[in-house]
C-alpha positions as CSV (number, residue, x, y, z in Angstrom):
1,M,97.8,163.1,125.4
2,D,94.4,162.3,123.8
3,N,93.6,158.9,122.3
4,V,93.5,158.9,118.4
5,L,92.3,155.3,118.3
6,E,90.1,153.3,120.7
7,V,89.3,149.7,120.2
8,K,86.6,148.2,122.4
9,N,85.7,144.5,122.7
10,L,86.7,143.6,119.2
11,V,85.8,140.1,118.0
12,Q,86.4,138.5,114.6
13,K,85.0,135.0,114.0
14,F,85.4,132.9,110.8
15,N,83.3,129.9,109.8
16,V,85.4,126.8,109.1
17,G,83.3,124.2,107.4
18,K,79.6,123.9,108.2
19,R,79.6,123.8,111.9
20,N,83.0,124.8,113.2
21,E,83.8,128.4,114.2
22,F,87.3,129.9,114.5
23,I,87.8,133.0,116.7
24,A,90.7,134.9,115.3
25,V,90.4,137.9,117.6
26,N,88.7,137.4,120.9
27,N,87.3,140.5,122.7
28,I,90.3,142.7,122.6
29,S,90.4,146.4,123.8
30,F,93.2,148.9,123.6
31,S,93.9,152.5,122.8
32,L,96.6,154.5,120.8
33,K,97.6,157.9,122.1
34,E,98.5,160.9,119.9
35,G,102.2,160.7,119.1
36,E,102.6,157.1,120.5
37,I,104.4,154.3,118.7
38,L,102.7,151.0,119.7
39,G,104.1,147.6,118.9
40,L,101.6,144.8,118.1
41,L,103.4,141.6,118.7
42,G,102.6,137.9,118.8
43,P,103.4,134.5,117.2
44,N,102.3,133.7,113.7
45,G,98.5,133.1,113.7
46,A,98.0,135.1,116.9
47,G,95.6,137.6,115.3
48,K,97.8,140.6,114.5
49,T,97.0,140.8,110.8
50,T,93.3,140.2,111.3
51,T,93.3,143.1,113.8
52,I,95.1,145.4,111.4
53,Q,92.6,144.5,108.6
54,M,89.7,145.5,110.9
55,L,91.5,148.7,111.8
56,L,91.7,149.4,108.0
57,G,88.1,148.5,107.3
58,V,89.2,145.5,105.1
59,L,87.4,143.2,107.5
60,T,84.2,144.0,109.3
61,P,84.3,143.0,113.0
62,T,81.9,140.3,114.2
63,S,81.3,142.6,117.1
64,G,83.0,145.4,119.0
65,A,83.8,149.1,118.2
66,I,86.6,151.0,116.5
67,N,86.8,154.8,117.1
68,Y,89.3,157.1,115.4
69,F,89.6,160.7,116.6
70,G,86.5,160.2,118.7
71,K,84.4,159.0,115.7
72,D,82.8,155.7,115.0
73,F,84.8,154.0,112.2
74,S,81.8,152.2,110.8
75,R,79.9,155.5,110.3
76,F,82.7,157.9,109.3
77,R,85.0,155.4,107.4
78,E,85.7,157.6,104.4
79,E,86.5,160.7,106.5
80,I,88.7,158.8,108.9
81,L,90.7,157.0,106.1
82,E,91.8,160.4,104.8
83,Q,93.9,160.6,107.9
84,V,95.1,156.9,108.1
85,N,97.4,154.9,105.9
86,F,99.3,151.6,106.1
87,S,102.2,149.7,104.7
88,S,102.7,145.9,104.6
89,T,105.5,143.8,103.2
90,Y,102.9,141.3,102.2
91,T,100.8,143.5,99.9
92,E,101.6,144.1,96.2
93,L,101.1,147.2,94.2
94,P,100.0,146.7,90.5
95,W,102.9,144.7,89.1
96,N,103.0,146.3,85.6
97,F,102.8,149.9,86.9
98,T,106.0,151.9,87.3
99,V,106.8,153.3,90.8
100,S,105.9,156.8,89.5
101,E,102.6,155.7,88.2
102,C,101.7,153.9,91.4
103,F,102.4,157.1,93.4
104,E,100.4,159.3,91.0
105,F,97.3,157.1,91.0
106,I,97.4,156.5,94.8
107,T,97.3,160.3,95.5
108,Y,93.9,160.4,93.9
109,L,92.6,158.3,96.8
110,Y,93.2,161.3,99.1
111,D,92.3,165.0,99.1
112,I,95.7,166.2,98.2
113,S,95.9,169.7,96.6
114,D,99.4,169.7,95.1
115,R,100.0,166.1,94.1
116,K,103.3,166.6,92.2
117,T,104.9,168.5,95.1
118,R,103.7,165.8,97.5
119,I,105.1,163.0,95.4
120,K,108.4,164.7,94.9
121,K,108.8,165.2,98.6
122,I,108.1,161.5,99.4
123,I,110.4,160.4,96.6
124,D,113.2,162.5,98.1
125,I,112.6,161.3,101.7
126,F,112.7,157.6,100.7
127,R,115.5,158.0,98.1
128,L,113.5,156.5,95.3
129,N,114.6,158.7,92.3
130,N,116.5,155.8,90.6
131,L,113.4,153.5,90.9
132,L,110.7,155.8,89.4
133,D,110.7,154.3,85.9
134,K,110.9,150.7,87.0
135,E,107.8,148.5,87.0
136,M,106.8,147.0,90.4
137,H,107.6,143.4,89.2
138,Q,111.2,144.5,88.4
139,L,111.9,145.5,92.0
140,S,113.7,143.5,94.7
141,A,111.9,142.6,97.9
142,G,113.7,145.4,99.7
143,Q,112.9,148.0,97.1
144,K,109.2,146.9,97.2
145,T,109.2,147.4,101.0
146,R,110.6,151.0,100.5
147,V,108.0,151.8,97.9
148,N,105.2,150.5,100.0
149,L,106.4,152.4,103.0
150,A,106.7,155.6,101.0
151,K,103.2,155.1,99.7
152,A,102.0,155.1,103.3
153,F,103.2,158.7,103.7
154,L,101.6,160.2,100.6
155,N,98.7,161.7,102.6
156,F,100.8,162.6,105.6
157,P,98.6,160.5,107.9
158,K,97.8,161.1,111.5
159,V,97.7,157.4,112.1
160,L,100.0,154.8,110.5
161,L,99.6,151.1,110.5
162,L,102.8,149.4,109.6
163,D,103.2,145.6,109.1
164,E,106.9,144.6,109.1
165,P,108.0,148.1,107.9
166,T,111.7,147.1,107.6
167,A,111.4,143.5,106.4
168,S,113.9,142.7,103.6
169,L,115.7,146.0,103.9
170,D,119.5,146.2,104.2
171,P,120.6,147.1,107.7
172,D,121.6,150.7,106.8
173,V,118.3,151.3,105.1
174,A,116.3,149.8,108.0
175,S,118.2,152.1,110.4
176,Y,117.4,155.1,108.2
177,I,113.7,154.1,108.2
178,R,113.6,153.7,112.0
179,D,115.2,157.1,112.5
180,F,112.7,158.6,110.0
181,L,109.7,157.2,111.9
182,L,111.0,158.6,115.2
183,E,111.6,162.0,113.5
184,E,108.1,162.0,112.0
185,R,106.6,161.3,115.4
186,K,108.7,164.1,116.9
187,K,107.8,166.7,114.2
188,F,104.2,165.9,113.5
189,N,103.0,163.8,116.5
190,V,102.0,161.0,114.1
191,S,100.7,157.9,115.9
192,I,102.0,154.5,114.7
193,I,101.0,150.9,115.2
194,L,103.6,148.5,113.9
195,T,104.2,144.7,113.8
196,S,107.7,143.3,113.6
197,H,109.6,140.1,114.3
198,N,112.7,142.2,115.0
199,M,112.5,142.6,118.8
200,A,115.5,144.9,118.9
201,E,113.7,147.2,116.5
202,V,110.5,147.2,118.6
203,D,112.6,147.9,121.7
204,E,114.2,150.9,119.9
205,V,111.1,152.6,118.5
206,C,108.1,151.5,120.5
207,D,106.8,153.3,123.6
208,R,104.5,150.5,124.4
209,V,103.8,146.9,123.3
210,I,100.6,144.9,123.1
211,F,101.2,141.1,122.9
212,I,98.5,139.0,121.3
213,N,98.3,135.2,121.7
214,H,95.4,133.0,120.6
215,G,93.5,136.1,119.6
216,E,93.7,137.6,123.1
217,I,95.8,140.4,124.6
218,V,98.1,138.8,127.1
219,A,100.3,141.8,127.9
220,D,100.2,145.6,127.5
221,D,103.3,147.4,128.8
222,T,106.6,149.0,127.9
223,P,109.3,146.8,126.3
224,D,111.5,147.2,129.4
225,N,108.7,146.1,131.8
226,L,107.8,143.1,129.7
227,A,111.5,142.0,129.6
228,K,111.7,142.3,133.3
229,T,109.0,139.6,133.7
230,I,111.6,137.1,132.5
231,D,114.0,136.1,135.3
232,V,116.5,134.2,133.2
233,S,119.8,135.9,132.3
234,H,122.3,134.8,129.7
235,I,125.8,134.1,130.9
236,S,128.5,134.1,128.2
237,L,131.8,132.3,129.1
238,Y,135.0,131.7,127.2
239,V,136.0,128.5,128.9
240,K,139.8,128.0,128.9
241,D,139.7,124.7,130.8
242,G,136.7,122.5,131.8
243,L,134.3,122.9,128.9
244,K,133.2,119.3,129.0
245,R,132.6,119.7,132.8
246,T,130.6,122.8,132.2
247,I,128.4,121.1,129.6
248,E,127.9,118.1,131.9
249,Y,126.9,120.4,134.7
250,C,124.4,122.2,132.5
251,H,122.9,118.8,131.5
252,N,122.6,117.7,135.1
253,Q,121.0,121.0,136.2
254,Q,118.8,121.1,133.0
255,L,120.1,124.5,132.0
256,A,119.7,125.6,128.4
257,Y,123.0,126.5,126.7
258,H,124.4,127.4,123.3
259,L,127.9,126.4,122.2
260,E,130.2,128.1,119.8
261,G,133.7,126.7,119.9
262,R,134.9,127.4,123.5
263,D,132.3,130.1,124.0
264,I,129.2,128.9,125.8
265,I,126.0,130.9,126.6
266,I,124.0,129.5,129.5
267,D,120.5,130.5,130.7
268,V,120.5,131.0,134.5
269,R,118.0,132.6,136.8
270,E,119.4,135.9,137.9
271,K,119.2,135.1,141.7
272,E,121.1,131.8,141.0
273,I,124.0,133.3,139.1
274,P,126.4,133.6,142.1
275,D,125.8,130.0,143.1
276,F,126.2,128.8,139.5
277,L,129.6,130.5,139.1
278,R,130.7,129.1,142.5
279,K,129.8,125.6,141.4
280,L,131.8,125.9,138.2
281,M,134.8,127.0,140.3
282,D,134.4,124.0,142.6
283,K,134.5,121.8,139.5
284,G,137.8,123.3,138.4
285,V,136.3,125.2,135.5
286,Y,138.5,128.2,134.4
287,Y,137.2,130.9,132.0
288,D,139.0,134.0,130.6
289,E,135.9,136.1,129.7
290,I,132.5,136.5,131.2
291,S,129.5,138.7,130.3
292,I,126.0,138.6,131.8
293,D,123.1,139.8,129.6
294,K,119.8,140.6,131.3
295,P,116.5,139.4,129.7
296,T,115.3,141.2,126.6
297,L,112.0,141.7,124.8
298,E,113.0,138.8,122.5
299,D,113.2,136.5,125.6
300,Y,109.7,137.6,126.5
301,F,108.5,136.9,122.9
302,L,110.1,133.4,122.9
303,S,108.6,132.6,126.3
304,V,105.0,133.5,125.3
305,S,105.5,131.7,121.9
306,Q,106.6,128.5,123.7
307,Q,103.6,128.7,125.9
308,K,101.5,128.7,122.8
309,R,103.1,125.6,121.4
310,R,102.6,123.8,124.6
């Protein structure tokens, strides 16, 4: 597969006061393949939004290069943006426009031959017929998210930049959107970069994940491989007898745990699980149910976020 996007040594600095300088994005490089769904993850303030703004041309990089389809973004911006679109939960369409009016005016930003047919198709895909006459300020947060996402498909882009694409959506609608994104990738080989705080969603739809922290890329791998770097598993026990002894043992061994009634979830290193269970038996702890969950992408996210706070 060819790269549809290449980012090389991208830097974004901001002046804070007269003498101080803040580096929001610090010399990052990555690529996006045709038909790839790439997750852009990181704690709040890590540099994700700044990166997306540079990829859209909203911000001019302090230094570095962005190339779409083998062309320099700074030189061919207008031509490139015909094939790129984005959606963000945190942007607002004109508040006193109806949904129908928003779609109509946005189509004029792109070279679309049959605007009415294109709008009708997008409305049908995103199930927006009952919202067309509503003004944007009348919509709920979830409805605005759907409209913003629909807007991103009006030009049938080759590259999509999605910032929290399913935020505020009901679970059934969010599931529909995820299935739709995967289907679009399958049908049209569209390439997608998305940010999300829903790690299960990222694990489901993303082929690869880039993790940004302090403005730098600290990981670039598949969700499965990143999860495997965490060696702590979660042991869930329904303790019939000896719950206090179990809690006391966790305290003594400095093991993190979460308690819900007689259910306790304990974080234990994978290689230490057999010894841990044997020690509980030695202390006369009896449990009726046990499950062991291996580390997930969310565990990796939490691990890196905690490193940031430290």
